[in-house]
N, C-alpha and C positions, 0 to 999 in steps of 0.2 A: 387399456384393453385388459377382461378378465380370462380367467383359464380356459374355463366355458365356451364363450365366443372364439376362441383362437381355435378348440379342439372340433370345432363346427356345431356345438352340440346346444340343440333349441329348447332353451327355458320357457314354463308353461309356470304361470302364476296360478297357485291355489287362494282357495277360500279361508281367510283366518278362522282358527274355532268351528271348521268343517274338516270331522276327521274322515268321510267317507271320499273327500275331491283328493285323500293325500293317502293311498293303499301303505306307503310306506309306516306310519304311523301305526297299523297292527305289532309291525316287526319290532318297534320302539318298544312299546306295551311290554311283549314279552324278553327285551333288553335289562328291561327297566326290573321287572318282578326277578326274571332269572340270575343275571349279571350283578346288578348294582347290588342286590341282599346277599348276594351269594356267602354262606358260613364263611370263607374265605377270608372276605374283605370284614369282616363282623369290628366294629369299632372305628371303621372309614367311610364310613355310608351318612351322608349328609341330607336325608328326607327328600321327598316329592318337592316341600314347599318350606318356605324360610319360616314359617310359625308350625312344621313339624321334626323339630330336629329326633333324631333318637336319643337315647337316657346316655349312650356310652360314645356321643359324636365327639370326632376329634381325638379319641384317647388313643390310635394309631393312623400309622400310613402304610400303607401297602406297596413294597418293594415292586419296582417296577418288571422283573421279569417276573416276577409270581403274580401281576396284573394281566402283563400278554398272555403267559398259559392259561387262566382260568379262562379270559376271553376266547381265546381259541377253542378251546373244549365246549365252551357253552352256543360259541356258533354253530359248533361240526354238528352239536345236537342239536339244534334247532331247525337247522337243513335237514336234516336226517328223518325230523318225526313224521311218522305216518298218519293218515286222515287228514290232510289240508283241503278245505272245502271250495277253493278258488276255483274259479273258471279253467283254469289251465291243469291245476293239479288234479282237482278231480279225485280226491281223496287218498293220493298219490302224496310223498314225500317232496321237499324242494328239491332233494339231491334228482329222484328219479325223474322230475320233471326237468330239470334241466338237463340232465345226461341225455334224454331223448328230443329234447330242442338242439341240444346243441349237435346230436349226429345228425341232422337233416339239414342247419341252417348252414347261408354259407358265411363263414367267421372272419371278419374285420380285425385285424389285429395292430395296433396302434406303433404306429412308428417310432425314431427313435427322437425326433421332434415333442413328439405329444408325452413320452418319457419324462423329457425334459421341464414340462411343463405342470407334471403331478408333482413336480419339487414344491412343498408348502411354502418352503420361506421365502423373504421378497424383501427388499433394500431397497428405495431410490435415489441414489447419491449422484451426487459429479465426480467424474476421475481428476485426479491430478494433472492441476495444469503444463507441470512440465514433461514428465514422460506418460504420464496416463494412468498410471496405478491406483488399484481398487481397495478402499481400507477398509476394511470390516472386522469390528470387535477386538482390534488389535493387530489383525491378521492381516500382510498385504497380496495382493495377487492383484498378478501380471502379467501378457501375451505380448507378442512384437506387434499386429494389429494395433493393439490400444493406442496406440501412437498416432494413430489416425482421428482420432476422437477426444484428445485431449480437453481438462476442462467442460464436458459438454455433460449433460443430466442421463444418465442410462438406469434402468433396470436389471438387479441381477437377483440370479433365482437362483438358491442353493439349500440341498440337504442341511435341516438342521442339528441332526443328529451326529453330522459329523462335516463340519468346517474346515477342515484340513484337503478334503477331496477337493474344491476347486470349485468354479462359478462358471453361471451359465448367464451373456450378457446379451441383453435385448434393448432396444432402442425404445423410447416411451412409444411408439406408433406400434409397436410389439413386434417387430424386426429381428430377428435371429442375429447377433454380430457376429458370438465365438465366444469358445470357451478361454477361461482364465486360472489359470495355474496357482496355485499358493507357493508364492515365492518365501515368506518369511513365515513362518509358521512358530509365532511366538504368544502368540493371544489363544484365547479358548477353542477347546475340540468340537463343541456344541455351542446351540443356542442357549439352553437351559442354562448350562454352567454360565453363559456370559451374562443372564438374564440374573440368575443366584448373585455371582457378583458383584454388581450392579446396585443391585437391591440391600445386597450387605454393606458396600461402598456408601449409599445413603445414610443406612441405619445407623452406621459408626460414626458419617457427619456429625448426624443431627443430634446422636450421644454426648460427644467433643463438642458440640458448641453448646448445649445442658451444662455441661459439667462444669463449661467457661463462666456460664451465668451464675452458677454456682458460688463458686473460687474469685469471683470479681465481686468485693464487699457492696458499693456502689455502682450507678449507672452511670455513663459520659456523661450525660446532661443533669444528674446530681453533679457531678462534682465541677462540671463545668460552672452550675450556678453559684456552688461555694468558693469557687476560686474569684467572679465576681463581687459575691458580697465581703469577701476577707478585707480587712483594710489595709490600705497600699501606707507605706512609711512616707511624711511628709519631710519632705528634703528643702531644707531652707535655701532661697537663690544668692547667690555669691554677686556681689555688687565688685564692679571695678574699682579699685582706687585711684591707678594714674592711666589716662586717657592720653593716647596718641594718636594722632592721625596720619593715618597711611600715604607714601607719596601718590602722587597721581605716575602713574605708570601708562607712558604713550607707546604703541607698536612701530616698533621699525621695519622700515622694507628690510627684504630682501638683500643682503650684500652684495649679491651679484647683479641684482637688478642696479642697483644706484652706481655699481663700476659701469655698467651698461652705460647709464645714462650722461655719465659725464664722460664717456670716449664720442660720443655721437657728439655733445657738446664740443670737445675740444677738436673733433677734427675738422664739423663746421665750421669752428672758428678761424681753421689756418687753413682753409681752402680758398681759392678765387671768388670773388663775393659772395662767399660764408655759404655755400649752396653747395647741394650734394642730393643725390637720388638714393629710394630703400635698397637697390641694387648692390651699388655701392659701399652706403653705411651696412649693408650686412658683410660684405666682402672683406671691410675692414676689421669688424669686429671677429671674425672666424679666424683674422690671420695671424701669423706666429708673432708678430708682436703686439700685440694685444692680446689674442688668447683670451678671449672669452665664446664660451661656443652660445652661435645665435643662430635663431632657424629664421625666414623671412616673416613669418607670424610676429616672431615675440619683438623685429625690429620694427614693424608696424606699430604694434601693440605700444611700444615705448615711445615711437615720434608722435602715437595720436597722444599721450600722456604729457609728452612736453608741450605741444602744441596747446593743450587744456592750459598748462601751467603761466601761458607763455611766455616759453622760451624759444619756442624756434615757430615758423608760419610755414603749413602745408601749403600747396598747390599741385596742381593736376590730377588727375582721372585716380576711379579703386586700382584700379591696377598699375598703373606706374604715377608713382608721386613723389613728389622734389620737398627738399624741407632745406628753409633759411634760417640761420641764427638769428634771434633777435640780440638787442644790446644787452638786457637782461643776462641774454643766455649767455652772452661770452665773459660776461663779469661773473659768473659762474662760473664757467669754463676755465679762467684766468687765476681763479681764488680770490677775486675783489669780492666776489659778494657770496651767499651760503645760503643751500636749498637742506632741509633734516631728511628730504627722501633722494639724493642725489651725495656722490662720495664729493669730499673733500679735495682737491688734487694738494697732493704733497710739496713740500720746498723743494726738492729737486726736481717737478714735473709743471714749474714754472717757468724753465730756464727756454731761451729764444730759441725760436727752430726756421730753419730755413722753411720758405715755403713752398707749398707743394706745387709740384707740376704737374697740373691738371687741370681737363675743360670742365667750365661750368657749364651746367646744364641747367638752362633758364625754360621754363615752362613752355611748348610751343605746341605746333599742331602738324599732323604731315609725320610722312616718311624722314625730312629732315630732321624733326627732335629726336627720333629713337634711334638715327644714326649719330650724332653728337652724343647721347647719352651712351650709347656703346663707346664711342671715344674715350669718352670721361672714366668709365668703368674701368678698363683697361690701362689708361694711364696712371688711374689715384691708386692702383695696385703697388704702384712702387713708393715705397713707406721712406721719409729720412732717418738717417741718426740724431741722435741727440749732440748738441755741439758739448 
């Protein structure tokens, strides 16, 4: 929302090129004649048209203090000149006409809110997403209330001639949110200095880039083309005189898994009826005598692999399964046969053992089968020493 609608001022549009529809045009002509062509501004007048430049155009720049002083004098003389022929003036000066109207009219003075809107500098940016600070021309502005609007887009109004005086923050709908103090005065003091520094920085970068192009002997494209066209040395291929075939390497399984499989086959071979279940086998592998850390899932995996190799036979359901060693499995457990993925028993492991006092657990159905397996588990936990 613009400044005039926020201040309650109604805008009337005039016909372009029709001076009578805009009474202010008469004052503009006086200012153009009396102010722009003032002798104090000689050499700075730019003319009334692009193709009508004076001979001394651009020869000097007028200091800002001189411009403000002369402007004030010309406007004061313009308002004090008598003989104005408007309907309100009737031969008087603008000062006399204004003094009479001011004495008998109801004067409405601008509020503090309207004074803030007169500040012509305006920037639309987002507040910092963590603490809500507002960055403007390298200066940082912040207030306590800005924490509630972090990351939101706001409108900041400020005095272009004094950026360190602070900001007035508005929402995009025109609602006044609050003032913001300049906490870090590390940037520019006024808007003109900030724009001037930015323009000089752009010019300096352009000059540096042009200087770099002058120092560069050839362009990057030309350099790349010359590298492509350059002759590469031809190196003859070296032919081998001695050829040796590399021996085939077979991947061996993990040693721990080989020992676990051997322990299962030996335990089944020494059990009555050569049968046991997953739970008993898991407890046997984790016992102090065997000492192979094994989970129930690992026992199931090893039994499935042994069954696939034809070394055991599995019976029962998925939750509770029993394994019976085959004749080939007994041969491997005793060392009479070997398998590359099962640990071969040592000579000391082939000694005879006393038969294990365990209760065989054959696949049955009902609660009797579970009770018999539980008794087998408790009895098979007692291991026997070697002779």
